[in-house]
N, C-alpha and C positions, 0 to 999 in steps of 0.2 A: 508589330513587325520590326520596327526600328529598334525597340528594346531587345528583341531576340537576336538581331544582328550584332548589336553591341555586346551582348552577353557572350555570344560565340567568339568574337574576337578576344575578349577578356579571358575566357577559359583557354583558348589556344595559347595565348602568351603566357599565362600563369603556368600552363602544363609544360611548355618547352623552354621557358625563359626564367625559371626560378634562379635568383642570383646566388649561385655558388661558383666561385671563380678562382679556383687554384688548380695547378697541374696535378696535384696529388689525386684529386678526385678523378680527373680524366684518366690518369695513368692506372689507377686501381680498377676503374671500370673496363680499361683496355679496349677502347673503341676508337674508330676513326672519327673524323669531324662531322659525321651525319648526326650526332647528338649534340644539341646546342650547349654551349658553355662560354662565358666571356673570354676565356683564354684563346678561342677560335678567332678573335678579332684581328689577329695577324693575317689570317686567310681571308676573312670577311670583315674588312674594316668598318662597314657601314652598320654592323651589328652593335657597335658601341652605344648607338642610340637607345637600344633596348635595355642596356645593362649600365645605365648612368648611375653615378654615385655608389660605386663599389670599390673596395680595396682589398688586395690579395698578396700573399707572399708564400713562398715554399722554401724548405730547406731539405736537400736530398743527401743520402749517405754518400753519394759520389762527389760531395762538395759543390755541385751545381746549384745555382739559386735562380728563382724566378720571383718576380714581384711587379706589381703595377697598380695604377689607380685610374678609374674613369670617373670624371667629374662633370657635372652639369648644373649651373645656377637655375636653369629653367628650360622647358621645351623650346622656346623660340631662340635661345642661345646655343643649342646643339650640345654635344658632349666632347670633352677633350680627354685623351687618354695618353698616359706616358707609362712604359713598362719595359722591363729587362726580361729577356727570355733566353733560356739556354736550349740546347738541342741541335739538331742537324739542319733544320730548315732555314732560319734566319736568326742566329744567335746574336745577342748584342742588345743595345738600348733602342727602343722604337718610340715614335710619337705618332699621334693620329688625331683626327677630328671627324665627327659625324653629325649629321643634322637631318631631321625629318622635313621634307619639303614636297608638297603636293601629294601627300600620302605615300611618298617614297622615302626609304631610308638611304641616304648618301653618305659616303665616308671615304677617307683616304688615310694611308699611313706611310711612313717613311723613316729612313735612316740614312744619313749622309756623312761619311767620314773619308779620309783620304784613301783608305784601303777597303772600304766596304760601303756600298751604295744599294739601297733597296727602296722600292716604291710600290705601293699597292693602292688600288681604287676598286670600290664596290658599290653595288645598288641592290636593294631588295624591297619587296612589298609583301604585305599580308592581305590576302583575300578571303575574308570570312574564315573558313577552316583550312586554308591553304597558305603556304608561303613559298616564295621564290627568291633566290639569292644568286647573284653573278658578281664575279670579281676578276681582276687581273693583277698579276705580280710580276715584277722585274727585279733581278738580283745580279749584282756584279761586285765580286770581291777578288781578293788576290788568289783564291783557290777555286772558285766556281763562278760560272756565268750561266744564268738560265732565266727563262720567263714561263709563267704558269697562268692558265685560264681555269677558273673554278666555277662550277654550276651546282646548285644545291636546291632541292625541291622537297617540301614537307607537306603531308596531308594528314589531317585527323578525321577519324570516323569513330565516334563513341569513345571507348577507352583505348583504342588503338591509334598509334601514330606510325605512318609509313614515311620513310625518308629515303631519298635518292641523291647521290653526289657523283659528279663526273669531274675529273681534273685532267688537263692536258699540259704536260710539261715538256719543254724543249731545252734540253742541256747543250750548251756550246762548249764550255771548257770545264775541266781538263779533257773531257771526252764528249763526243758529238753523239747523242742518242735521243729518241723520243720516249716518253713515258705516258701511257694512258692508264688511269686509275678509275674504276667504276665500283661504287659502293652502294649497297642497299641495307636498310635496316627496318625492323619491325619492332616497335615498343608496345607493351601492354602496360597501361596505368594500373597500379594496384595500391591498396593501403593508403589512400588519400594522396600523398606526395611521392609515393614510390613507384617504381617500374621494373619490369624485366625486359630484356632485349635479346634479339638474335640478329647478327650483322654478318655481312660478307663483303670483302673487297677483293676485286680481281685486277691484277697489274699486268700489263703487257709492255714490254720494252723492245725497241728495235733500234738498229744503228750499231754503234760500237759494242753495245750489249744487246744481246738478243735472247730474250727469256720471257716466260710468263709464269705466274704462280698465283695461288689463291690463299687469302687469309679469312679464316672463320672466327667470329667473336661470339661470345654470349656472356651475360652478366646480369647483375640485379643491384638495385639500390632500394633498400627496404627499411622503412622507419620502424624501429623497435619501441619507441616511445616518443614523447614530445622532445626528448633530448638526444637520443642515440639513433644513428642510422647505420645499418649494416651494408657494406659493399663487397661485391665479388666480381672479378672479371677473368675470363678465360680466352685464350687465343690459340688456334692451331694453324700452322703454315703448311700448305701443300705445294708440291712442285707441279710441273706441267703434266706429268703422269698421274696426278691426283694421289701421289704417295706422300704421307705426312713427313715433314722435315723436322718440326719442332712443335712443342706444346708448352704453354706457360699459363700460370694462373696467379692471381694477386688478390689477397684478402685485405679488407681495410674496414675502418669504422669512423664515423663522424659524430661529433658533439655539437649540438645547436644551443646556444646560450644567447637569448634575445636575438640581436641582429649579428651575432658572431657565429661562425662555423669553424670548428677545429677539426682537421682531417688527418687521420693516421693510416699509413699504408704499411702493414705488417711485413716483415722479412720472412718469406716462405722457407728459407734455408734453416730457419730456427727449428723447424720440424725435424731436421736430421742432424743438426749440429747445435748443441746447447751453447757453444761459445759464440755463436752469431748474435748479432744485435736483434732486439725484438721489433724495433721500428725501423723501417727502411727509408721512409720519407714523412714529413710533417708539413701540413699547409694550414693557413688561416685566412679567412676572408671576412669582410665586414660590409654590410649593406647600410652605409651611413645616411642614405636617403630615407631610411625608416625611422630615424630618431626625431 
């Protein structure tokens, strides 16, 4: 009985926590943070305990760059993370620390500069084939001021992984409004380490901005061989009347060489314009705990 419980936990962690840690992978799959990846430690800082000893970096066509490292000399010392992240959420240099204590994963992250202050704290625990995460974030800079509460639940049943995420965001400056984000995802594990997924995120805003809309996602990460992985992500946005507003898709491919993974996001504009660059973004990550 004890061996079966341990095996279930190992299978769950291997299924959802394979160390691939760059923004290019997440952006190509075009999914919200219901699918686990080390780059989500900004939202759930305690998850850095699961992804110890990995290094990642990205170069985007827009000149934005992302890079980071999560290091742990051993389980009893916890994990230390340092990373630079671009984007709209919390751009800039972040640091964090996480540790497993009494079967709970605990962690915090922060950034403190004269014009930009950010703080996050989180807790999570795995129960056999289930996992629950909870975190809080506070951000105050020269342009925006907000706080956010995040809750994430995951359940595995056979080859299926069901995930749910709720986020409550209170914006104070420059506009005062509430933002509720509810996301659901169904993953089907295929071809050993691959999966296909269908996800949806419903956003409700009230206050200075009053609107609601729905984002639909679908995608796949399929191993073609021991070396190559094919990725495809699609997203469609619908307004309150369920009328499509926009549709996007992103193709990409990954190369696994020992503990390295090289990820390429192709530029879909190349299909219509031969002058466009072939590669939109490039990412690399290393699981140096495997050496």
